[in-house]
PDB file with one MODEL, atoms N, CA, C and O in Angstrom:
MODEL        1
ATOM      1  N   UNK A   1      91.749  31.265 142.151  1.00  0.00           N
ATOM      2  CA  UNK A   1      93.024  31.104 141.510  1.00  0.00           C
ATOM      3  C   UNK A   1      93.207  32.094 140.365  1.00  0.00           C
ATOM      4  O   UNK A   1      94.274  32.694 140.238  1.00  0.00           O
ATOM      5  N   UNK A   2      92.191  32.272 139.535  1.00  0.00           N
ATOM      6  CA  UNK A   2      92.286  33.159 138.390  1.00  0.00           C
ATOM      7  C   UNK A   2      92.513  34.597 138.788  1.00  0.00           C
ATOM      8  O   UNK A   2      93.215  35.333 138.095  1.00  0.00           O
ATOM      9  N   UNK A   3      91.916  35.013 139.917  1.00  0.00           N
ATOM     10  CA  UNK A   3      92.052  36.378 140.370  1.00  0.00           C
ATOM     11  C   UNK A   3      93.486  36.691 140.779  1.00  0.00           C
ATOM     12  O   UNK A   3      93.986  37.783 140.511  1.00  0.00           O
ATOM     13  N   UNK A   4      94.136  35.752 141.415  1.00  0.00           N
ATOM     14  CA  UNK A   4      95.516  35.949 141.851  1.00  0.00           C
ATOM     15  C   UNK A   4      96.439  36.059 140.634  1.00  0.00           C
ATOM     16  O   UNK A   4      97.334  36.904 140.610  1.00  0.00           O
ATOM     17  N   UNK A   5      96.229  35.222 139.643  1.00  0.00           N
ATOM     18  CA  UNK A   5      97.066  35.276 138.447  1.00  0.00           C
ATOM     19  C   UNK A   5      96.894  36.615 137.727  1.00  0.00           C
ATOM     20  O   UNK A   5      97.863  37.211 137.256  1.00  0.00           O
ATOM     21  N   UNK A   6      95.653  37.071 137.654  1.00  0.00           N
ATOM     22  CA  UNK A   6      95.382  38.333 136.977  1.00  0.00           C
ATOM     23  C   UNK A   6      96.090  39.481 137.701  1.00  0.00           C
ATOM     24  O   UNK A   6      96.657  40.370 137.066  1.00  0.00           O
ATOM     25  N   UNK A   7      96.051  39.453 139.016  1.00  0.00           N
ATOM     26  CA  UNK A   7      96.693  40.493 139.798  1.00  0.00           C
ATOM     27  C   UNK A   7      98.198  40.452 139.594  1.00  0.00           C
ATOM     28  O   UNK A   7      98.838  41.501 139.509  1.00  0.00           O
ATOM     29  N   UNK A   8      98.768  39.269 139.513  1.00  0.00           N
ATOM     30  CA  UNK A   8     100.211  39.127 139.315  1.00  0.00           C
ATOM     31  C   UNK A   8     100.607  39.670 137.941  1.00  0.00           C
ATOM     32  O   UNK A   8     101.604  40.378 137.807  1.00  0.00           O
ATOM     33  N   UNK A   9      99.810  39.327 136.923  1.00  0.00           N
ATOM     34  CA  UNK A   9     100.112  39.839 135.581  1.00  0.00           C
ATOM     35  C   UNK A   9     100.040  41.357 135.549  1.00  0.00           C
ATOM     36  O   UNK A   9     100.894  42.018 134.958  1.00  0.00           O
ATOM     37  N   UNK A  10      99.023  41.897 136.186  1.00  0.00           N
ATOM     38  CA  UNK A  10      98.858  43.348 136.197  1.00  0.00           C
ATOM     39  C   UNK A  10     100.031  44.015 136.908  1.00  0.00           C
ATOM     40  O   UNK A  10     100.542  45.034 136.441  1.00  0.00           O
ATOM     41  N   UNK A  11     100.459  43.447 138.031  1.00  0.00           N
ATOM     42  CA  UNK A  11     101.586  44.006 138.783  1.00  0.00           C
ATOM     43  C   UNK A  11     102.864  43.926 137.954  1.00  0.00           C
ATOM     44  O   UNK A  11     103.670  44.856 137.966  1.00  0.00           O
ATOM     45  N   UNK A  12     103.050  42.828 137.240  1.00  0.00           N
ATOM     46  CA  UNK A  12     104.242  42.662 136.405  1.00  0.00           C
ATOM     47  C   UNK A  12     104.259  43.717 135.299  1.00  0.00           C
ATOM     48  O   UNK A  12     105.298  44.307 135.002  1.00  0.00           O
ATOM     49  N   UNK A  13     103.094  43.941 134.697  1.00  0.00           N
ATOM     50  CA  UNK A  13     103.027  44.946 133.637  1.00  0.00           C
ATOM     51  C   UNK A  13     103.304  46.340 134.192  1.00  0.00           C
ATOM     52  O   UNK A  13     103.975  47.140 133.539  1.00  0.00           O
ATOM     53  N   UNK A  14     102.804  46.638 135.369  1.00  0.00           N
ATOM     54  CA  UNK A  14     103.044  47.948 135.966  1.00  0.00           C
ATOM     55  C   UNK A  14     104.517  48.152 136.302  1.00  0.00           C
ATOM     56  O   UNK A  14     105.067  49.231 136.081  1.00  0.00           O
ATOM     57  N   UNK A  15     105.151  47.112 136.837  1.00  0.00           N
ATOM     58  CA  UNK A  15     106.570  47.216 137.184  1.00  0.00           C
ATOM     59  C   UNK A  15     107.404  47.385 135.921  1.00  0.00           C
ATOM     60  O   UNK A  15     108.314  48.214 135.883  1.00  0.00           O
ATOM     61  N   UNK A  16     107.098  46.603 134.884  1.00  0.00           N
ATOM     62  CA  UNK A  16     107.864  46.699 133.637  1.00  0.00           C
ATOM     63  C   UNK A  16     107.655  48.060 132.986  1.00  0.00           C
ATOM     64  O   UNK A  16     108.603  48.663 132.482  1.00  0.00           O
ATOM     65  N   UNK A  17     106.421  48.541 132.997  1.00  0.00           N
ATOM     66  CA  UNK A  17     106.149  49.851 132.417  1.00  0.00           C
ATOM     67  C   UNK A  17     106.839  50.961 133.188  1.00  0.00           C
ATOM     68  O   UNK A  17     107.364  51.901 132.590  1.00  0.00           O
ATOM     69  N   UNK A  18     106.844  50.862 134.504  1.00  0.00           N
ATOM     70  CA  UNK A  18     107.515  51.863 135.331  1.00  0.00           C
ATOM     71  C   UNK A  18     109.015  51.862 135.104  1.00  0.00           C
ATOM     72  O   UNK A  18     109.647  52.918 135.075  1.00  0.00           O
ATOM     73  N   UNK A  19     109.586  50.670 134.943  1.00  0.00           N
ATOM     74  CA  UNK A  19     111.021  50.574 134.693  1.00  0.00           C
ATOM     75  C   UNK A  19     111.375  51.189 133.348  1.00  0.00           C
ATOM     76  O   UNK A  19     112.389  51.876 133.220  1.00  0.00           O
ATOM     77  N   UNK A  20     110.542  50.943 132.355  1.00  0.00           N
ATOM     78  CA  UNK A  20     110.807  51.513 131.036  1.00  0.00           C
ATOM     79  C   UNK A  20     110.683  53.033 131.078  1.00  0.00           C
ATOM     80  O   UNK A  20     111.464  53.744 130.447  1.00  0.00           O
ATOM     81  N   UNK A  21     109.697  53.525 131.826  1.00  0.00           N
ATOM     82  CA  UNK A  21     109.519  54.972 131.955  1.00  0.00           C
ATOM     83  C   UNK A  21     110.734  55.594 132.647  1.00  0.00           C
ATOM     84  O   UNK A  21     111.231  56.634 132.214  1.00  0.00           O
ATOM     85  N   UNK A  22     111.201  54.970 133.702  1.00  0.00           N
ATOM     86  CA  UNK A  22     112.356  55.491 134.438  1.00  0.00           C
ATOM     87  C   UNK A  22     113.609  55.456 133.573  1.00  0.00           C
ATOM     88  O   UNK A  22     114.420  56.381 133.619  1.00  0.00           O
ATOM     89  N   UNK A  23     113.773  54.408 132.792  1.00  0.00           N
ATOM     90  CA  UNK A  23     114.948  54.315 131.926  1.00  0.00           C
ATOM     91  C   UNK A  23     114.911  55.404 130.862  1.00  0.00           C
ATOM     92  O   UNK A  23     115.941  55.987 130.524  1.00  0.00           O
ATOM     93  N   UNK A  24     113.742  55.670 130.346  1.00  0.00           N
ATOM     94  CA  UNK A  24     113.612  56.731 129.349  1.00  0.00           C
ATOM     95  C   UNK A  24     113.919  58.090 129.920  1.00  0.00           C
ATOM     96  O   UNK A  24     114.560  58.910 129.262  1.00  0.00           O
ATOM     97  N   UNK A  25     113.471  58.346 131.138  1.00  0.00           N
ATOM     98  CA  UNK A  25     113.767  59.631 131.785  1.00  0.00           C
ATOM     99  C   UNK A  25     115.238  59.764 132.082  1.00  0.00           C
ATOM    100  O   UNK A  25     115.804  60.847 131.929  1.00  0.00           O
ATOM    101  N   UNK A  26     115.876  58.677 132.509  1.00  0.00           N
ATOM    102  CA  UNK A  26     117.304  58.719 132.820  1.00  0.00           C
ATOM    103  C   UNK A  26     118.112  58.977 131.545  1.00  0.00           C
ATOM    104  O   UNK A  26     119.110  59.697 131.573  1.00  0.00           O
ATOM    105  N   UNK A  27     117.683  58.395 130.451  1.00  0.00           N
ATOM    106  CA  UNK A  27     118.386  58.602 129.189  1.00  0.00           C
ATOM    107  C   UNK A  27     118.223  60.036 128.707  1.00  0.00           C
ATOM    108  O   UNK A  27     119.049  60.542 127.948  1.00  0.00           O
ATOM    109  N   UNK A  28     117.163  60.680 129.147  1.00  0.00           N
ATOM    110  CA  UNK A  28     116.881  62.049 128.733  1.00  0.00           C
ATOM    111  C   UNK A  28     117.376  63.064 129.768  1.00  0.00           C
ATOM    112  O   UNK A  28     116.909  64.203 129.767  1.00  0.00           O
ATOM    113  N   UNK A  29     118.286  62.692 130.629  1.00  0.00           N
ATOM    114  CA  UNK A  29     118.827  63.542 131.696  1.00  0.00           C
ATOM    115  C   UNK A  29     117.725  64.132 132.568  1.00  0.00           C
ATOM    116  O   UNK A  29     117.592  65.349 132.702  1.00  0.00           O
ATOM    117  N   UNK A  30     116.955  63.253 133.143  1.00  0.00           N
ATOM    118  CA  UNK A  30     115.944  63.718 134.089  1.00  0.00           C
ATOM    119  C   UNK A  30     114.723  64.309 133.415  1.00  0.00           C
ATOM    120  O   UNK A  30     114.015  65.101 134.036  1.00  0.00           O
ATOM    121  N   UNK A  31     114.454  63.962 132.194  1.00  0.00           N
ATOM    122  CA  UNK A  31     113.252  64.431 131.530  1.00  0.00           C
ATOM    123  C   UNK A  31     113.438  65.682 130.699  1.00  0.00           C
ATOM    124  O   UNK A  31     112.495  66.136 130.052  1.00  0.00           O
ATOM    125  N   UNK A  32     114.643  66.255 130.701  1.00  0.00           N
ATOM    126  CA  UNK A  32     114.872  67.447 129.891  1.00  0.00           C
ATOM    127  C   UNK A  32     115.164  67.010 128.460  1.00  0.00           C
ATOM    128  O   UNK A  32     116.080  66.230 128.203  1.00  0.00           O
ATOM    129  N   UNK A  33     114.376  67.525 127.554  1.00  0.00           N
ATOM    130  CA  UNK A  33     114.578  67.166 126.162  1.00  0.00           C
ATOM    131  C   UNK A  33     115.738  67.958 125.583  1.00  0.00           C
ATOM    132  O   UNK A  33     115.900  69.148 125.853  1.00  0.00           O
ATOM    133  N   UNK A  34     116.531  67.277 124.792  1.00  0.00           N
ATOM    134  CA  UNK A  34     117.635  67.951 124.127  1.00  0.00           C
ATOM    135  C   UNK A  34     117.101  68.676 122.904  1.00  0.00           C
ATOM    136  O   UNK A  34     116.248  68.146 122.192  1.00  0.00           O
ATOM    137  N   UNK A  35     117.596  69.891 122.653  1.00  0.00           N
ATOM    138  CA  UNK A  35     117.139  70.584 121.443  1.00  0.00           C
ATOM    139  C   UNK A  35     117.617  69.834 120.215  1.00  0.00           C
ATOM    140  O   UNK A  35     118.758  69.378 120.148  1.00  0.00           O
ATOM    141  N   UNK A  36     116.752  69.718 119.275  1.00  0.00           N
ATOM    142  CA  UNK A  36     117.071  69.016 118.042  1.00  0.00           C
ATOM    143  C   UNK A  36     117.447  70.046 116.992  1.00  0.00           C
ATOM    144  O   UNK A  36     116.662  70.936 116.663  1.00  0.00           O
ATOM    145  N   UNK A  37     118.651  69.913 116.474  1.00  0.00           N
ATOM    146  CA  UNK A  37     119.138  70.850 115.453  1.00  0.00           C
ATOM    147  C   UNK A  37     119.064  70.196 114.084  1.00  0.00           C
ATOM    148  O   UNK A  37     120.079  70.006 113.416  1.00  0.00           O
ATOM    149  N   UNK A  38     117.863  69.859 113.682  1.00  0.00           N
ATOM    150  CA  UNK A  38     117.686  69.272 112.368  1.00  0.00           C
ATOM    151  C   UNK A  38     117.262  70.364 111.401  1.00  0.00           C
ATOM    152  O   UNK A  38     116.197  70.965 111.544  1.00  0.00           O
ATOM    153  N   UNK A  39     118.097  70.602 110.438  1.00  0.00           N
ATOM    154  CA  UNK A  39     117.760  71.577 109.407  1.00  0.00           C
ATOM    155  C   UNK A  39     116.854  70.899 108.392  1.00  0.00           C
ATOM    156  O   UNK A  39     117.001  69.706 108.128  1.00  0.00           O
ATOM    157  N   UNK A  40     115.931  71.641 107.830  1.00  0.00           N
ATOM    158  CA  UNK A  40     115.085  71.015 106.807  1.00  0.00           C
ATOM    159  C   UNK A  40     115.939  70.613 105.619  1.00  0.00           C
ATOM    160  O   UNK A  40     116.936  71.270 105.321  1.00  0.00           O
ATOM    161  N   UNK A  41     115.561  69.547 104.943  1.00  0.00           N
ATOM    162  CA  UNK A  41     116.371  69.112 103.810  1.00  0.00           C
ATOM    163  C   UNK A  41     116.387  70.184 102.733  1.00  0.00           C
ATOM    164  O   UNK A  41     115.384  70.860 102.504  1.00  0.00           O
ATOM    165  N   UNK A  42     117.523  70.335 102.075  1.00  0.00           N
ATOM    166  CA  UNK A  42     117.599  71.372 101.044  1.00  0.00           C
ATOM    167  C   UNK A  42     116.643  71.059  99.904  1.00  0.00           C
ATOM    168  O   UNK A  42     116.412  69.904  99.548  1.00  0.00           O
ATOM    169  N   UNK A  43     116.108  72.110  99.357  1.00  0.00           N
ATOM    170  CA  UNK A  43     115.193  71.949  98.229  1.00  0.00           C
ATOM    171  C   UNK A  43     115.984  71.452  97.035  1.00  0.00           C
ATOM    172  O   UNK A  43     117.099  71.915  96.793  1.00  0.00           O
ATOM    173  N   UNK A  44     115.425  70.520  96.290  1.00  0.00           N
ATOM    174  CA  UNK A  44     116.170  70.029  95.128  1.00  0.00           C
ATOM    175  C   UNK A  44     116.352  71.142  94.110  1.00  0.00           C
ATOM    176  O   UNK A  44     115.416  71.866  93.770  1.00  0.00           O
ATOM    177  N   UNK A  45     117.572  71.255  93.640  1.00  0.00           N
ATOM    178  CA  UNK A  45     117.874  72.288  92.655  1.00  0.00           C
ATOM    179  C   UNK A  45     117.223  71.928  91.331  1.00  0.00           C
ATOM    180  O   UNK A  45     117.253  70.778  90.895  1.00  0.00           O
ATOM    181  N   UNK A  46     116.644  72.923  90.711  1.00  0.00           N
ATOM    182  CA  UNK A  46     115.996  72.694  89.423  1.00  0.00           C
ATOM    183  C   UNK A  46     117.079  72.471  88.381  1.00  0.00           C
ATOM    184  O   UNK A  46     117.941  73.324  88.167  1.00  0.00           O
ATOM    185  N   UNK A  47     117.025  71.339  87.752  1.00  0.00           N
ATOM    186  CA  UNK A  47     118.031  71.060  86.735  1.00  0.00           C
ATOM    187  C   UNK A  47     117.699  71.865  85.479  1.00  0.00           C
ATOM    188  O   UNK A  47     116.572  72.323  85.289  1.00  0.00           O
ATOM    189  N   UNK A  48     118.687  72.017  84.654  1.00  0.00           N
ATOM    190  CA  UNK A  48     118.472  72.800  83.441  1.00  0.00           C
ATOM    191  C   UNK A  48     117.461  72.121  82.523  1.00  0.00           C
ATOM    192  O   UNK A  48     116.742  72.793  81.784  1.00  0.00           O
ATOM    193  N   UNK A  49     117.405  70.780  82.568  1.00  0.00           N
ATOM    194  CA  UNK A  49     116.443  70.068  81.739  1.00  0.00           C
ATOM    195  C   UNK A  49     115.015  70.376  82.170  1.00  0.00           C
ATOM    196  O   UNK A  49     114.134  70.572  81.332  1.00  0.00           O
ATOM    197  N   UNK A  50     114.789  70.419  83.491  1.00  0.00           N
ATOM    198  CA  UNK A  50     113.454  70.732  83.992  1.00  0.00           C
ATOM    199  C   UNK A  50     113.047  72.140  83.580  1.00  0.00           C
ATOM    200  O   UNK A  50     111.910  72.376  83.172  1.00  0.00           O
ATOM    201  N   UNK A  51     113.980  73.064  83.689  1.00  0.00           N
ATOM    202  CA  UNK A  51     113.696  74.441  83.324  1.00  0.00           C
ATOM    203  C   UNK A  51     113.393  74.546  81.833  1.00  0.00           C
ATOM    204  O   UNK A  51     112.463  75.243  81.428  1.00  0.00           O
ATOM    205  N   UNK A  52     114.177  73.855  81.029  1.00  0.00           N
ATOM    206  CA  UNK A  52     113.955  73.884  79.577  1.00  0.00           C
ATOM    207  C   UNK A  52     112.589  73.315  79.224  1.00  0.00           C
ATOM    208  O   UNK A  52     111.886  73.854  78.369  1.00  0.00           O
ATOM    209  N   UNK A  53     112.218  72.228  79.881  1.00  0.00           N
ATOM    210  CA  UNK A  53     110.932  71.598  79.602  1.00  0.00           C
ATOM    211  C   UNK A  53     109.795  72.549  79.960  1.00  0.00           C
ATOM    212  O   UNK A  53     108.822  72.677  79.216  1.00  0.00           O
ATOM    213  N   UNK A  54     109.925  73.210  81.099  1.00  0.00           N
ATOM    214  CA  UNK A  54     108.889  74.157  81.520  1.00  0.00           C
ATOM    215  C   UNK A  54     108.781  75.331  80.540  1.00  0.00           C
ATOM    216  O   UNK A  54     107.682  75.760  80.188  1.00  0.00           O
ATOM    217  N   UNK A  55     109.928  75.838  80.110  1.00  0.00           N
ATOM    218  CA  UNK A  55     109.918  76.955  79.167  1.00  0.00           C
ATOM    219  C   UNK A  55     109.311  76.542  77.824  1.00  0.00           C
ATOM    220  O   UNK A  55     108.550  77.294  77.215  1.00  0.00           O
ATOM    221  N   UNK A  56     109.659  75.341  77.380  1.00  0.00           N
ATOM    222  CA  UNK A  56     109.093  74.857  76.125  1.00  0.00           C
ATOM    223  C   UNK A  56     107.581  74.649  76.240  1.00  0.00           C
ATOM    224  O   UNK A  56     106.839  74.915  75.294  1.00  0.00           O
ATOM    225  N   UNK A  57     107.133  74.175  77.398  1.00  0.00           N
ATOM    226  CA  UNK A  57     105.693  73.994  77.602  1.00  0.00           C
ATOM    227  C   UNK A  57     104.967  75.337  77.560  1.00  0.00           C
ATOM    228  O   UNK A  57     103.877  75.439  76.997  1.00  0.00           O
ATOM    229  N   UNK A  58     105.573  76.368  78.156  1.00  0.00           N
ATOM    230  CA  UNK A  58     104.963  77.699  78.122  1.00  0.00           C
ATOM    231  C   UNK A  58     104.926  78.239  76.698  1.00  0.00           C
ATOM    232  O   UNK A  58     103.936  78.837  76.278  1.00  0.00           O
ATOM    233  N   UNK A  59     106.011  78.023  75.959  1.00  0.00           N
ATOM    234  CA  UNK A  59     106.038  78.463  74.569  1.00  0.00           C
ATOM    235  C   UNK A  59     104.973  77.756  73.740  1.00  0.00           C
ATOM    236  O   UNK A  59     104.316  78.373  72.901  1.00  0.00           O
ATOM    237  N   UNK A  60     104.807  76.458  73.981  1.00  0.00           N
ATOM    238  CA  UNK A  60     103.808  75.704  73.227  1.00  0.00           C
ATOM    239  C   UNK A  60     102.406  76.230  73.523  1.00  0.00           C
ATOM    240  O   UNK A  60     101.572  76.310  72.621  1.00  0.00           O
ATOM    241  N   UNK A  61     102.143  76.585  74.770  1.00  0.00           N
ATOM    242  CA  UNK A  61     100.835  77.148  75.119  1.00  0.00           C
ATOM    243  C   UNK A  61     100.603  78.476  74.400  1.00  0.00           C
ATOM    244  O   UNK A  61      99.520  78.734  73.875  1.00  0.00           O
ATOM    245  N   UNK A  62     101.643  79.313  74.387  1.00  0.00           N
ATOM    246  CA  UNK A  62     101.521  80.594  73.696  1.00  0.00           C
ATOM    247  C   UNK A  62     101.310  80.394  72.194  1.00  0.00           C
ATOM    248  O   UNK A  62     100.512  81.090  71.566  1.00  0.00           O
ATOM    249  N   UNK A  63     102.035  79.438  71.639  1.00  0.00           N
ATOM    250  CA  UNK A  63     101.908  79.165  70.204  1.00  0.00           C
ATOM    251  C   UNK A  63     100.519  78.623  69.884  1.00  0.00           C
ATOM    252  O   UNK A  63      99.905  79.016  68.892  1.00  0.00           O
ATOM    253  N   UNK A  64     100.026  77.717  70.730  1.00  0.00           N
ATOM    254  CA  UNK A  64      98.692  77.137  70.498  1.00  0.00           C
ATOM    255  C   UNK A  64      97.586  78.186  70.629  1.00  0.00           C
ATOM    256  O   UNK A  64      96.569  78.127  69.938  1.00  0.00           O
ATOM    257  N   UNK A  65      97.809  79.148  71.533  1.00  0.00           N
ATOM    258  CA  UNK A  65      96.770  80.177  71.710  1.00  0.00           C
ATOM    259  C   UNK A  65      96.826  81.236  70.610  1.00  0.00           C
ATOM    260  O   UNK A  65      95.901  82.037  70.476  1.00  0.00           O
ATOM    261  N   UNK A  66      97.893  81.246  69.831  1.00  0.00           N
ATOM    262  CA  UNK A  66      98.010  82.205  68.735  1.00  0.00           C
ATOM    263  C   UNK A  66      98.800  83.442  69.109  1.00  0.00           C
ATOM    264  O   UNK A  66      98.911  84.366  68.305  1.00  0.00           O
ATOM    265  N   UNK A  67      99.348  83.480  70.305  1.00  0.00           N
ATOM    266  CA  UNK A  67     100.121  84.639  70.731  1.00  0.00           C
ATOM    267  C   UNK A  67     101.481  84.696  70.046  1.00  0.00           C
ATOM    268  O   UNK A  67     102.053  85.776  69.894  1.00  0.00           O
ATOM    269  N   UNK A  68     102.009  83.531  69.627  1.00  0.00           N
ATOM    270  CA  UNK A  68     103.289  83.472  68.920  1.00  0.00           C
ATOM    271  C   UNK A  68     103.068  82.912  67.522  1.00  0.00           C
ATOM    272  O   UNK A  68     102.294  81.976  67.321  1.00  0.00           O
ATOM    273  N   UNK A  69     103.761  83.504  66.571  1.00  0.00           N
ATOM    274  CA  UNK A  69     103.718  82.972  65.206  1.00  0.00           C
ATOM    275  C   UNK A  69     104.649  81.768  65.122  1.00  0.00           C
ATOM    276  O   UNK A  69     105.396  81.488  66.060  1.00  0.00           O
ATOM    277  N   UNK A  70     104.603  81.069  64.019  1.00  0.00           N
ATOM    278  CA  UNK A  70     105.475  79.909  63.830  1.00  0.00           C
ATOM    279  C   UNK A  70     106.948  80.315  63.876  1.00  0.00           C
ATOM    280  O   UNK A  70     107.776  79.603  64.444  1.00  0.00           O
ATOM    281  N   UNK A  71     107.272  81.473  63.269  1.00  0.00           N
ATOM    282  CA  UNK A  71     108.663  81.939  63.246  1.00  0.00           C
ATOM    283  C   UNK A  71     109.136  82.318  64.649  1.00  0.00           C
ATOM    284  O   UNK A  71     110.254  81.985  65.044  1.00  0.00           O
ATOM    285  N   UNK A  72     108.287  83.009  65.394  1.00  0.00           N
ATOM    286  CA  UNK A  72     108.649  83.409  66.761  1.00  0.00           C
ATOM    287  C   UNK A  72     108.821  82.172  67.642  1.00  0.00           C
ATOM    288  O   UNK A  72     109.748  82.098  68.448  1.00  0.00           O
ATOM    289  N   UNK A  73     107.939  81.225  67.483  1.00  0.00           N
ATOM    290  CA  UNK A  73     108.023  79.987  68.270  1.00  0.00           C
ATOM    291  C   UNK A  73     109.325  79.258  67.967  1.00  0.00           C
ATOM    292  O   UNK A  73     110.007  78.798  68.883  1.00  0.00           O
ATOM    293  N   UNK A  74     109.673  79.150  66.690  1.00  0.00           N
ATOM    294  CA  UNK A  74     110.899  78.456  66.298  1.00  0.00           C
ATOM    295  C   UNK A  74     112.138  79.175  66.828  1.00  0.00           C
ATOM    296  O   UNK A  74     113.093  78.535  67.268  1.00  0.00           O
ATOM    297  N   UNK A  75     112.118  80.510  66.784  1.00  0.00           N
ATOM    298  CA  UNK A  75     113.279  81.284  67.265  1.00  0.00           C
ATOM    299  C   UNK A  75     113.446  81.111  68.784  1.00  0.00           C
ATOM    300  O   UNK A  75     114.560  80.893  69.261  1.00  0.00           O
ATOM    301  N   UNK A  76     112.369  81.205  69.524  1.00  0.00           N
ATOM    302  CA  UNK A  76     112.455  81.064  70.986  1.00  0.00           C
ATOM    303  C   UNK A  76     112.851  79.647  71.372  1.00  0.00           C
ATOM    304  O   UNK A  76     113.609  79.443  72.320  1.00  0.00           O
ATOM    305  N   UNK A  77     112.341  78.676  70.641  1.00  0.00           N
ATOM    306  CA  UNK A  77     112.671  77.283  70.910  1.00  0.00           C
ATOM    307  C   UNK A  77     114.180  77.049  70.683  1.00  0.00           C
ATOM    308  O   UNK A  77     114.826  76.343  71.457  1.00  0.00           O
ATOM    309  N   UNK A  78     114.721  77.640  69.631  1.00  0.00           N
ATOM    310  CA  UNK A  78     116.148  77.507  69.338  1.00  0.00           C
ATOM    311  C   UNK A  78     116.975  78.154  70.445  1.00  0.00           C
ATOM    312  O   UNK A  78     118.027  77.629  70.807  1.00  0.00           O
ATOM    313  N   UNK A  79     116.520  79.286  70.992  1.00  0.00           N
ATOM    314  CA  UNK A  79     117.249  79.944  72.096  1.00  0.00           C
ATOM    315  C   UNK A  79     117.286  79.057  73.324  1.00  0.00           C
ATOM    316  O   UNK A  79     118.325  78.923  73.971  1.00  0.00           O
ATOM    317  N   UNK A  80     116.135  78.443  73.649  1.00  0.00           N
ATOM    318  CA  UNK A  80     116.070  77.602  74.850  1.00  0.00           C
ATOM    319  C   UNK A  80     116.936  76.367  74.700  1.00  0.00           C
ATOM    320  O   UNK A  80     117.650  75.985  75.627  1.00  0.00           O
ATOM    321  N   UNK A  81     116.874  75.746  73.544  1.00  0.00           N
ATOM    322  CA  UNK A  81     117.630  74.513  73.329  1.00  0.00           C
ATOM    323  C   UNK A  81     119.097  74.777  73.004  1.00  0.00           C
ATOM    324  O   UNK A  81     119.907  73.850  72.991  1.00  0.00           O
ATOM    325  N   UNK A  82     119.439  76.022  72.746  1.00  0.00           N
ATOM    326  CA  UNK A  82     120.831  76.367  72.480  1.00  0.00           C
ATOM    327  C   UNK A  82     121.320  75.931  71.108  1.00  0.00           C
ATOM    328  O   UNK A  82     122.511  75.688  70.913  1.00  0.00           O
ATOM    329  N   UNK A  83     120.403  75.833  70.165  1.00  0.00           N
ATOM    330  CA  UNK A  83     120.814  75.437  68.816  1.00  0.00           C
ATOM    331  C   UNK A  83     120.672  76.581  67.865  1.00  0.00           C
ATOM    332  O   UNK A  83     120.970  76.439  66.679  1.00  0.00           O
TER     333      UNK A  83
ENDMDL
END
């Protein structure tokens, strides 16, 4: 009895799987894949705040290393911040 049930289950799974495969091929026009025209998402534009923060961080590094004096650092910082 168990062997017959197992065979029936296996046959049912094969028929269902075959039907799903056939439906997928029919939906794809006989297996031909449609070209996908997905453009990559646009890169996020750098906001002015991000740019200002990066510039200020670079200035701070230069100032900490001694490449910029206090006056030069203050002048460049004022240019970036627009004050």
